[in-house]
C-alpha positions as CSV (number, residue, x, y, z in Angstrom):
1,M,88.9,144.4,210.7
2,Q,86.3,146.5,212.5
3,A,87.9,149.7,211.3
4,L,88.0,148.5,207.7
5,S,84.3,147.5,207.8
6,M,83.4,150.9,209.3
7,R,85.3,152.7,206.6
8,Y,83.6,150.6,203.9
9,L,80.2,151.4,205.5
10,L,80.9,155.1,205.5
11,F,82.2,154.9,201.9
12,I,79.1,153.2,200.5
13,A,76.8,155.5,202.5
14,G,78.8,158.4,201.2
15,M,78.3,157.1,197.6
16,G,74.6,157.4,198.4
17,G,75.1,161.1,199.2
18,L,77.1,161.4,196.0
19,L,74.2,160.0,193.9
20,Y,71.8,162.3,195.7
21,G,74.0,165.3,194.8
22,I,74.3,164.1,191.2
23,D,70.5,163.7,191.1
24,I,70.1,167.4,192.0
25,G,73.0,168.9,190.1
26,I,73.4,167.0,186.8
27,I,70.6,168.9,185.1
28,A,72.3,172.3,185.5
29,G,75.1,171.5,183.0
30,A,72.7,169.5,180.7
31,L,69.8,171.9,180.6
32,P,71.2,174.6,178.3
33,Y,72.0,172.0,175.6
34,L,68.8,170.1,176.2
35,E,66.9,173.3,175.8
36,A,68.7,174.2,172.6
37,T,68.1,170.8,171.0
38,A,65.1,169.1,172.4
39,S,63.0,172.2,172.3
40,V,63.6,172.3,168.6
41,A,63.6,168.6,167.7
42,W,60.7,167.6,170.1
43,K,59.0,171.0,170.2
44,L,59.1,171.1,174.0
45,S,57.5,174.1,175.8
46,A,59.1,176.0,178.7
47,Q,56.6,174.2,181.0
48,Q,57.7,170.8,179.7
49,L,61.4,171.7,180.2
50,S,60.4,172.8,183.8
51,F,58.7,169.4,184.3
52,I,61.9,167.6,183.1
53,V,63.9,169.6,185.8
54,A,61.2,169.1,188.4
55,A,60.7,165.4,187.6
56,V,63.6,164.4,189.9
57,L,62.0,166.3,192.7
58,L,58.5,164.8,191.9
59,G,60.0,161.3,191.9
60,S,61.5,162.1,195.3
61,V,58.0,163.1,196.5
62,L,56.5,159.9,195.2
63,S,59.1,157.6,196.8
64,S,59.0,159.6,200.0
65,L,55.5,158.4,200.5
66,F,56.6,154.8,200.9
67,A,60.3,155.0,201.6
68,G,60.0,154.5,205.3
69,A,57.5,151.6,205.0
70,L,59.7,150.0,202.3
71,A,62.8,150.3,204.5
72,D,60.8,148.6,207.3
73,A,59.5,145.9,205.0
74,I,62.6,144.8,203.1
75,G,65.4,146.3,205.2
76,R,67.6,149.3,204.9
77,R,70.3,147.6,202.8
78,W,67.9,146.2,200.2
79,T,66.2,149.6,200.0
80,M,69.6,151.1,199.2
81,V,70.3,148.4,196.6
82,L,66.9,149.2,195.0
83,A,67.7,152.9,194.9
84,G,71.0,152.3,193.2
85,A,69.4,150.0,190.7
86,L,66.8,152.6,189.8
87,F,69.4,155.3,189.3
88,T,71.5,153.0,187.1
89,A,68.5,152.1,185.0
90,S,67.6,155.7,184.5
91,I,70.8,156.6,182.8
92,P,70.4,154.7,179.5
93,L,66.7,155.6,179.5
94,I,67.6,159.3,179.5
95,A,70.7,159.2,177.3
96,L,69.0,157.2,174.6
97,S,65.7,159.0,174.7
98,D,64.2,160.2,171.5
99,G,61.2,162.1,172.9
100,Y,59.7,163.8,175.8
101,L,58.1,160.8,177.5
102,P,61.2,158.6,178.0
103,L,63.2,161.6,179.1
104,L,60.6,162.5,181.7
105,L,60.3,158.8,182.9
106,G,64.1,158.6,183.2
107,R,64.2,161.7,185.3
108,L,61.3,160.4,187.4
109,L,63.3,157.2,188.1
110,Q,66.2,159.3,189.2
111,G,63.9,161.2,191.6
112,V,62.5,158.0,193.0
113,S,66.0,156.8,193.6
114,G,66.9,160.0,195.3
115,G,63.9,159.9,197.6
116,L,64.8,156.3,198.7
117,I,68.4,157.3,199.3
118,G,67.3,160.4,201.3
119,V,65.4,158.2,203.7
120,A,67.3,154.9,203.7
121,V,70.9,156.1,203.9
122,P,70.5,158.5,206.9
123,L,68.3,155.8,208.6
124,Y,71.0,153.2,208.0
125,L,73.8,155.4,209.3
126,A,71.8,156.3,212.4
127,E,71.1,152.7,213.2
128,C,74.6,151.4,212.4
129,L,76.9,154.1,213.9
130,H,77.9,154.6,217.4
131,A,75.9,157.3,219.2
132,D,79.0,159.6,219.4
133,K,79.5,159.4,215.7
134,R,75.9,159.9,214.6
135,G,76.2,163.6,213.9
136,R,79.4,163.2,211.9
137,G,77.8,160.4,209.9
138,A,74.9,162.6,208.9
139,A,77.3,165.4,208.1
140,L,79.4,163.0,205.9
141,F,76.2,162.2,203.9
142,Q,75.8,165.9,203.3
143,L,79.5,166.4,202.4
144,L,79.4,163.6,199.8
145,L,76.1,165.1,198.5
146,T,78.0,168.4,197.9
147,I,80.8,166.5,196.2
148,G,78.2,164.9,194.0
149,L,77.2,168.4,193.0
150,V,80.8,169.2,192.2
151,A,81.1,166.1,190.1
152,A,78.0,167.0,188.2
153,A,79.3,170.5,187.6
154,V,82.7,169.2,186.4
155,I,81.0,166.9,184.0
156,G,79.0,169.8,182.7
157,L,82.2,171.9,182.3
158,V,83.9,169.2,180.3
159,Q,81.0,169.1,177.9
160,A,80.7,172.9,177.7
161,N,84.3,173.1,176.6
162,S,83.6,170.4,174.0
163,V,80.6,172.4,172.7
164,D,82.7,175.6,172.5
165,S,85.4,173.8,170.6
166,A,82.8,172.4,168.1
167,T,81.3,175.8,167.8
168,Q,84.7,177.4,166.9
169,A,85.4,174.6,164.4
170,A,82.0,175.2,162.8
171,Q,82.6,178.9,162.1
172,A,84.2,178.1,158.7
173,L,81.1,176.1,157.5
174,P,78.2,177.6,155.5
175,A,75.3,178.8,157.6
176,G,73.1,175.7,157.3
177,A,76.0,173.3,157.9
178,R,77.2,175.4,160.8
179,A,73.8,175.3,162.5
180,D,73.6,171.5,162.0
181,A,77.1,171.0,163.5
182,I,76.4,173.1,166.5
183,F,73.1,171.3,167.0
184,A,74.8,167.9,166.9
185,A,77.5,169.0,169.4
186,K,74.9,170.2,171.9
187,D,72.8,167.1,171.5
188,H,75.8,164.9,172.1
189,A,76.8,167.0,175.1
190,W,73.7,166.6,177.2
191,R,73.5,162.8,176.4
192,S,77.2,162.4,177.4
193,I,76.6,164.3,180.6
194,F,74.1,161.6,181.7
195,W,76.3,158.7,180.5
196,M,79.1,159.9,182.7
197,C,76.9,159.3,185.8
198,L,76.5,155.6,185.2
199,T,79.7,154.5,187.1
200,P,78.8,155.9,190.5
201,G,75.4,154.3,190.2
202,L,76.9,150.9,189.6
203,V,79.4,151.3,192.5
204,F,76.6,152.2,194.9
205,T,74.3,149.4,193.8
206,F,76.9,146.6,194.0
207,G,78.6,148.1,197.0
208,S,75.3,148.1,198.9
209,L,75.0,144.3,198.3
210,L,78.2,143.8,200.4
211,L,77.0,145.8,203.4
212,A,75.6,144.1,206.5
213,E,71.9,144.8,207.2
214,S,71.1,147.3,210.0
215,P,71.4,145.3,213.3
216,R,68.4,147.2,214.7
217,W,66.2,146.1,211.8
218,L,67.4,142.5,212.2
219,V,66.6,142.5,216.0
220,Q,63.1,143.8,215.2
221,R,62.6,140.8,212.9
222,G,63.9,138.4,215.6
223,R,67.1,137.6,213.7
224,I,69.4,137.9,216.7
225,E,72.4,135.9,215.4
226,Q,72.5,137.9,212.2
227,A,72.3,141.2,214.2
228,R,75.2,140.0,216.4
229,A,77.2,139.2,213.3
230,A,76.4,142.6,211.8
231,L,77.5,144.4,215.0
232,L,80.8,142.3,215.2
233,R,81.8,143.8,211.8
234,T,82.2,147.2,213.4
235,R,82.4,146.7,217.2
236,A,84.5,144.8,219.7
237,P,82.8,141.6,221.0
238,A,82.0,143.0,224.5
239,E,80.6,146.3,223.0
240,A,78.6,144.3,220.5
241,E,77.0,142.2,223.2
242,T,76.1,145.2,225.3
243,E,74.5,147.0,222.4
244,L,72.7,143.9,221.3
245,R,71.1,143.5,224.7
246,D,69.9,147.2,224.5
247,M,68.4,146.5,221.0
248,Q,66.6,143.4,222.3
249,A,65.2,145.4,225.2
250,A,64.0,148.1,222.8
251,A,62.4,145.5,220.6
252,G,60.6,144.0,223.7
253,T,62.4,140.7,223.4
254,V,63.8,140.7,226.9
255,A,60.5,140.1,228.7
256,A,61.4,136.6,229.6
257,R,64.7,137.7,231.1
258,R,63.0,140.4,233.0
259,N,60.3,138.0,234.4
260,Q,63.0,135.6,235.5
261,A,65.0,138.3,237.2
262,A,61.8,139.5,239.0
263,A,61.2,136.0,240.3
264,Q,64.7,136.0,241.8
265,G,64.0,139.0,244.0
266,P,63.5,142.8,244.0
267,G,67.2,143.4,243.7
268,A,67.6,141.6,240.4
269,G,64.8,143.4,238.5
270,P,65.2,144.8,235.0
271,S,67.3,147.9,234.5
272,A,65.9,151.3,233.8
273,G,67.2,150.9,230.2
274,D,65.3,147.6,229.8
275,I,62.1,149.0,231.1
276,A,62.3,152.2,229.1
277,A,63.4,150.4,225.9
278,A,60.5,147.9,226.3
279,R,58.2,151.0,226.3
280,G,59.7,152.3,223.1
281,V,62.0,154.9,224.5
282,A,65.7,154.5,225.6
283,A,66.6,155.6,229.1
284,P,68.5,158.8,229.4
285,R,72.3,158.5,229.9
286,D,72.2,159.9,233.4
287,G,70.0,157.0,234.6
288,S,66.9,159.1,235.2
289,P,63.6,157.5,234.4
290,A,62.3,157.6,230.9
291,S,59.4,159.8,230.3
292,A,57.5,158.4,227.4
293,P,55.3,155.4,228.2
294,A,54.0,153.3,225.3
295,G,50.5,154.5,226.0
296,D,51.3,158.0,224.8
297,S,49.1,159.1,221.9
298,L,50.9,159.9,218.7
299,A,48.8,163.1,218.7
300,S,50.3,164.2,222.0
301,R,52.4,167.3,222.3
302,R,55.7,165.4,222.5
303,Y,55.2,164.0,219.0
304,I,53.1,166.6,217.1
305,L,55.3,169.7,217.9
306,P,58.7,168.2,216.9
307,F,57.1,166.6,213.9
308,L,55.6,169.9,212.7
309,L,58.7,171.8,213.5
310,A,60.8,169.3,211.4
311,C,58.4,169.7,208.5
312,L,58.5,173.5,208.7
313,V,62.3,173.5,208.8
314,L,62.5,171.2,205.7
315,A,59.8,173.2,203.9
316,C,61.7,176.4,204.6
317,T,65.0,174.8,203.5
318,Q,63.5,174.2,200.0
319,A,61.7,177.5,199.9
320,T,65.1,179.2,199.9
321,G,65.2,178.1,196.2
322,I,68.4,176.1,196.7
323,N,67.5,173.2,194.4
324,S,66.3,175.5,191.6
325,V,69.4,177.7,191.9
326,L,71.6,174.6,191.6
327,A,69.6,173.2,188.8
328,Y,69.3,176.4,186.7
329,V,72.6,178.1,187.8
330,V,74.2,177.9,184.3
331,N,71.1,179.4,182.8
332,I,70.9,182.1,185.5
333,L,74.5,183.1,185.0
334,N,74.1,183.1,181.2
335,Q,71.2,185.5,181.5
336,A,73.2,187.6,184.0
337,G,75.9,188.1,181.4
338,L,78.4,185.3,181.7
339,P,79.2,183.5,178.4
340,G,78.6,179.7,178.1
341,A,81.9,178.0,179.3
342,T,82.5,180.8,181.8
343,A,79.1,180.1,183.4
344,N,80.0,176.4,183.6
345,M,83.3,177.3,185.3
346,A,81.5,179.5,187.7
347,D,79.1,176.6,188.3
348,V,82.0,174.3,189.2
349,G,83.4,177.0,191.5
350,L,80.0,177.3,193.3
351,K,79.8,173.5,193.8
352,V,83.4,173.4,195.2
353,L,82.5,176.3,197.5
354,N,79.5,174.4,198.7
355,A,81.7,171.4,199.5
356,V,84.3,173.5,201.3
357,M,81.7,175.3,203.4
358,T,80.1,172.0,204.2
359,V,83.4,170.9,205.8
360,V,83.4,174.1,207.8
361,A,79.9,173.4,208.9
362,V,80.9,169.8,210.0
363,L,83.6,171.4,212.2
364,L,81.2,174.0,213.7
365,V,78.0,172.0,214.1
366,D,79.0,170.4,217.4
367,R,80.8,173.5,218.7
368,K,78.4,176.4,217.8
369,G,75.2,174.4,217.7
370,R,72.4,173.8,215.2
371,K,70.3,176.8,216.1
372,F,73.2,179.3,215.8
373,L,74.2,177.9,212.4
374,L,70.7,178.0,211.1
375,M,70.3,181.6,212.2
376,L,73.6,182.5,210.6
377,G,73.0,180.7,207.4
378,S,69.4,181.9,206.9
379,A,70.5,185.5,207.5
380,G,73.2,185.2,204.9
381,I,70.8,183.7,202.4
382,V,68.4,186.6,202.8
383,V,71.2,189.1,202.1
384,A,72.4,187.1,199.1
385,L,68.9,186.7,197.5
386,L,68.1,190.4,197.9
387,A,71.4,191.3,196.3
388,A,70.8,189.0,193.3
389,G,67.2,190.2,193.0
390,L,68.3,193.8,192.9
391,L,71.0,193.1,190.3
392,F,68.5,191.4,188.0
393,R,66.0,194.1,188.7
394,S,68.5,196.8,187.5
395,A,69.1,194.8,184.2
396,E,65.5,193.8,183.6
397,G,64.3,197.4,184.2
398,E,66.3,198.5,181.1
399,Q,64.3,196.1,178.8
400,R,61.8,197.7,176.4
401,D,58.3,196.5,175.6
402,V,58.1,195.4,172.0
403,R,54.9,193.4,172.2
404,S,53.0,195.3,169.5
405,I,56.0,195.1,167.1
406,V,56.4,191.4,167.6
407,A,52.6,190.8,167.3
408,A,52.5,192.7,164.0
409,Q,55.0,190.2,162.5
410,A,52.7,187.2,163.2
411,Q,51.3,185.5,160.1
412,G,48.0,183.9,161.1
413,D,48.7,181.8,164.2
414,T,52.4,181.4,163.7
415,L,55.4,183.7,164.0
416,T,59.0,183.3,163.1
417,L,61.8,185.6,164.2
418,R,65.5,185.4,163.8
419,L,67.6,188.0,165.7
420,D,69.5,189.1,162.7
421,A,70.4,192.8,161.9
422,P,67.1,193.6,160.1
423,T,65.0,192.1,162.9
424,L,67.0,194.0,165.6
425,Q,66.5,197.2,163.7
426,A,62.7,196.6,163.4
427,L,62.6,196.0,167.2
428,G,64.3,199.3,167.8
429,A,67.5,197.8,169.2
430,P,70.4,200.4,169.1
431,A,73.0,199.9,166.5
432,G,76.3,198.5,167.7
433,D,77.9,195.2,168.8
434,A,76.1,194.9,172.1
435,A,74.3,191.6,172.3
436,Q,70.5,191.8,172.7
437,L,68.2,189.4,174.6
438,L,64.6,188.9,173.4
439,T,62.0,187.2,175.6
440,V,58.5,186.4,174.3
441,S,55.6,185.0,176.3
442,Y,52.7,183.8,174.2
443,S,49.6,181.7,174.5
444,Y,47.1,179.7,172.6
445,G,44.0,179.8,174.8
446,P,45.0,178.2,178.2
447,F,48.4,177.0,176.9
448,T,51.3,179.3,177.5
449,N,55.0,179.2,176.6
450,V,58.1,181.4,176.9
451,Q,61.0,181.6,174.5
452,T,64.2,183.6,174.6
453,R,66.9,184.3,172.0
454,R,70.3,186.0,172.2
455,S,71.6,187.9,169.2
456,D,75.2,186.6,169.9
457,D,74.3,182.9,169.5
458,P,76.6,181.6,166.8
459,A,73.9,179.3,165.4
460,L,71.4,182.2,165.4
461,P,68.4,179.8,165.7
462,A,65.0,181.1,164.7
463,M,62.3,181.7,167.3
464,I,59.3,179.9,166.0
465,L,55.9,180.5,167.8
466,S,53.5,177.8,166.7
467,R,50.6,175.9,168.1
468,D,52.7,172.7,168.4
469,S,55.2,174.5,170.6
470,A,52.6,175.4,173.2
471,V,49.5,173.2,173.0
472,Q,50.3,169.8,174.5
473,E,48.6,166.6,173.7
474,D,46.0,165.3,176.1
475,S,47.4,163.0,178.8
476,V,45.8,160.0,180.6
477,I,46.0,161.9,183.9
478,G,44.4,165.1,182.5
479,A,41.6,163.2,180.8
480,F,40.9,161.3,184.1
481,F,40.6,164.4,186.2
482,R,38.4,166.1,183.6
483,R,36.0,163.2,183.8
484,L,35.8,163.9,187.5
485,H,35.1,167.6,186.7
486,L,38.2,168.6,188.6
487,N,40.0,169.8,185.5
488,P,43.4,170.8,187.0
489,F,45.0,170.5,183.5
490,A,44.4,172.6,180.5
491,D,42.1,171.0,177.9
492,P,43.8,170.6,174.5
493,A,40.5,171.2,172.8
494,A,40.5,174.7,174.2
495,G,43.8,175.5,172.6
496,R,43.3,173.7,169.3
497,N,41.5,176.6,167.6
498,A,42.5,179.5,169.9
499,P,44.4,182.4,168.2
500,L,48.0,183.2,168.9
501,Q,48.3,185.9,171.7
502,I,51.6,187.7,172.4
503,E,51.3,188.1,176.2
504,Q,54.7,189.9,176.6
505,A,57.7,190.7,174.5
506,R,60.7,192.5,175.9
507,I,64.1,193.2,174.4
508,G,67.2,194.7,176.0
509,A,71.0,194.6,176.0
510,L,72.4,191.4,177.5
511,P,74.0,192.4,180.8
512,S,77.7,192.9,180.9
513,E,80.1,190.2,182.0
514,A,80.9,192.4,185.0
515,H,77.2,192.2,185.9
516,G,77.4,188.5,185.6
517,W,80.2,188.2,188.0
518,Q,78.3,190.4,190.5
519,V,75.4,188.0,190.3
520,T,77.9,185.2,190.7
521,L,79.2,186.7,193.9
522,A,75.7,187.0,195.3
523,I,75.0,183.4,194.5
524,C,78.4,182.4,196.1
525,L,77.2,184.1,199.3
526,F,73.9,182.2,199.0
527,V,75.6,178.8,198.5
528,A,78.1,179.4,201.3
529,S,75.4,180.5,203.7
530,F,73.2,177.5,202.8
531,A,76.1,175.1,203.3
532,V,77.0,176.5,206.7
533,G,73.4,176.5,208.0
534,P,70.6,174.5,206.4
535,G,72.8,172.2,204.3
536,V,74.1,170.2,207.3
537,C,71.5,171.0,210.0
538,V,68.5,169.9,207.9
539,W,69.6,166.3,208.1
540,L,70.2,166.6,211.8
541,A,66.7,168.1,212.2
542,L,65.3,165.0,210.7
543,S,67.2,162.6,213.0
544,E,67.2,164.7,216.2
545,L,63.8,166.4,216.3
546,M,61.8,163.3,215.4
547,P,60.8,161.2,218.5
548,T,61.8,157.5,218.5
549,R,58.3,156.2,218.0
550,I,57.6,158.1,214.8
551,R,61.1,158.5,213.4
552,S,60.9,156.2,210.4
553,N,57.5,157.3,209.1
554,G,58.0,160.8,210.3
555,M,61.2,161.1,208.2
556,S,59.2,160.0,205.1
557,I,56.5,162.5,205.7
558,A,58.9,165.4,206.4
559,L,60.9,164.5,203.4
560,L,57.7,164.4,201.4
561,V,57.0,168.0,202.4
562,N,60.5,169.0,201.6
563,Q,60.4,167.5,198.1
564,F,56.9,168.8,197.4
565,V,58.0,172.4,198.0
566,S,61.1,171.9,195.9
567,T,59.1,170.3,193.1
568,T,56.6,173.1,193.0
569,I,59.3,175.8,192.8
570,A,61.2,173.9,190.1
571,A,58.0,173.4,188.0
572,V,57.1,177.1,187.9
573,F,60.6,178.5,187.6
574,L,61.0,178.9,183.8
575,P,57.4,180.1,183.2
576,T,57.7,182.6,186.1
577,V,61.1,184.1,185.1
578,G,59.8,184.3,181.5
579,Q,56.8,186.3,182.6
580,Y,58.1,188.3,185.5
581,G,61.9,188.0,185.3
582,Y,64.5,186.5,187.6
583,A,64.2,189.3,190.1
584,A,60.7,188.2,191.1
585,M,61.9,184.6,191.9
586,F,64.9,185.9,194.0
587,F,62.7,188.3,196.0
588,F,60.1,185.5,196.6
589,W,62.8,183.2,197.9
590,A,64.2,186.0,200.1
591,G,60.7,186.5,201.7
592,C,60.5,182.7,202.4
593,T,63.9,182.7,204.0
594,V,62.9,185.5,206.4
595,V,60.3,183.0,207.7
596,Y,63.1,180.5,208.0
597,F,65.2,182.9,210.1
598,L,62.3,183.6,212.4
599,T,61.6,179.9,212.8
600,A,65.3,179.2,213.7
601,T,65.4,182.1,216.1
602,F,62.1,181.7,218.1
603,L,60.9,178.1,217.6
604,L,63.8,175.8,217.2
605,P,65.4,174.5,220.4
606,E,69.2,174.1,220.6
607,T,70.0,170.4,220.4
608,K,73.8,170.6,220.7
609,G,75.1,168.1,223.3
610,K,71.7,166.8,224.2
611,T,70.6,163.2,224.0
612,L,67.6,162.3,221.9
613,E,65.6,161.7,225.1
614,E,66.4,165.2,226.4
615,I,65.3,166.7,223.1
616,E,62.1,164.7,223.2
617,A,61.5,165.8,226.9
618,H,61.8,169.4,225.8
619,F,58.6,169.1,223.8
620,A,56.8,167.2,226.6
621,R,57.0,170.2,228.9
C-alpha cells in the first residue's frame, strides 16, 4: 500500500512538471499560426505578440511573489489544486478568445499556474519524500517537465501537418478563396493546440485533491494525527513515528517532553536532534552539534551568500535564452531555412532530445556532482550559441538594404506590399525560384513594429503598414503611470498624428534547407547541454543552497528573479530580431552563459553527497 501511495504521489507531482513544460512549450507550435491570423484579424503588433509569449513568464513572476506565502497559508496540496484549476480555466479562455485582451489574460493565467507549480510541487516533494530520494524526486519533476515540452511539440506537429494538408487542398481554389481557406486552417490550428492541453490540466487538478497534505506543514499547524496518517501512507509505522518525532522537534512542539526528560536527570535530556530542530536546524547525520542557533540574523553570511548564489544561478539559467528558444524554435528554424512541417518535426526532435538528456543527467547528477554538470552544460551552451549566431550572421549579412525603395512606395501614412513578381523586381531581387525574405521595421512616433513576409508563402499575404498595426490604445496601467509622471509606456497621443517612418527594410534569399539543418544541429547541442547541466541542477540549487530557515520564501524570491529575466528576454525577442537579426540575440545569450560558466567554476560549491546542514555550514565559514 505504501509503495502504491508513493507511486501515486510521484505521478501527480510529475503531472505538475508536465503542466509546467506545456506552459513553456505550447506557444512554440501555436505561434506561427497565431501570428499569421491574429496579427491580421486583430492587427497585433510584434510587441503584442511578444507580450503574448511573455505573458506566461510574467504570470509566473507575479505568482512567485506570493507562492511561498500561499503554500504556507493554505498548504502545499491546496496550492497545487489551485494551480491546476487556473491552468484548466485558461484553456477555454485562450481557445475561444476573439481579441488580444482575453488571449493575454489566458496566457497570464497559465503563467500564474506555472509559478505556483514551480514552487509548490518541488516543496511538496522535498517535504514528503525520504531524504535519500529527494534528489531523484527533483529530477523527476524536471524529467516530466521535458516530457511536457515533448507533448506540446507533438501537438504542434499534428496541427502543422493538418495545416499543410489544408494548404495543399486549397491550391485548386481561386486566389481569394485559397487565402480564406488557409487562414481558416491556421486559425483552427492554434486554437486546437490549446484545446488539446485541457486533459492534463484536469488530471492534475483532480489528482491533487486525492493527495495527502505535506506532513511537515500539518505538524507546523499542530495537526499531529493528520500528519501521522499522511506519513503512514508512504512509510512503515516505526519509520513514520520516528520521522514524526523529528518533525515535532523541528516545529518546537517537544518542549514539554524535553522539560520532563531534564527533570528526570542529566542522562535523559533531549537529543542533539531535538535541540537543533527546536532551534530551526536539523542536526547533522554524524551527531555533531548543529551550528545555526535561532538567534542568527537572516542578514548573516550563512543566509545571504547561498541566497544570492541561488538567485544568480537561476538568473543565469534564464539568460541562456532557453525559454525563448523553446518558445520561438519553430519560428527560428523557419527563418533558418526549414519549411513549416519540417520545422515542427525538428521541434519534436529537440524536445525528445531534451527528455533523453534529462534522463542522462538524472543518472549523472549523484555520480559526477552538480558543479561538474553545470560547468559541462554551460560550456556546451556557449559553443552552441556562438555556432547558431555565426550561422545566422552569415545569412543575414547577405541581405540588402531596400529602405529607400520601400519608403518610396508609401502612400501617405500607409504602405501595402505583396511579395509578388513585380514587387520583387522593384526591390531588386534576383530573378529565379529562390524564395525571398523581406523584413520591415517601421514606426509612428514612439510606437514601433516589425513585419516579415516570405515570397514562397502559398497565401502570399499582403504586408500592410498602418497606424492601427503599430499604435496601441491607451491602457489603464499606462495612464496611471503617466499621471505619476513616470511615463514608462508610450503615449498614444504621440503616435496618433506622427508620420510613418521606415526604420529598416532588408531583403535577401531565404537560407537553404541545409543551412536550416545546421542551425538545428547547433540548437540540438544547446538543448542537450542545457538538459545535462542547468536543466536538472537548477532545481537542486533551489532546494540545496537555500538554508532551512529561509527555504520557502527564498524559493519564491529566487524563482521570481528567474522568471523576471525570462520574461524580459521573451518580451524583447521579436522586436530585437526584427531590428538587429537573430545573430544579435544568440551572441547576447552566449555572453550571459560565459558568466554562468564562471559562476559554476569559481563560486558554486560542490553539494554532491553532502547533507543540507553541511552545505549550510560551508557558507558559515
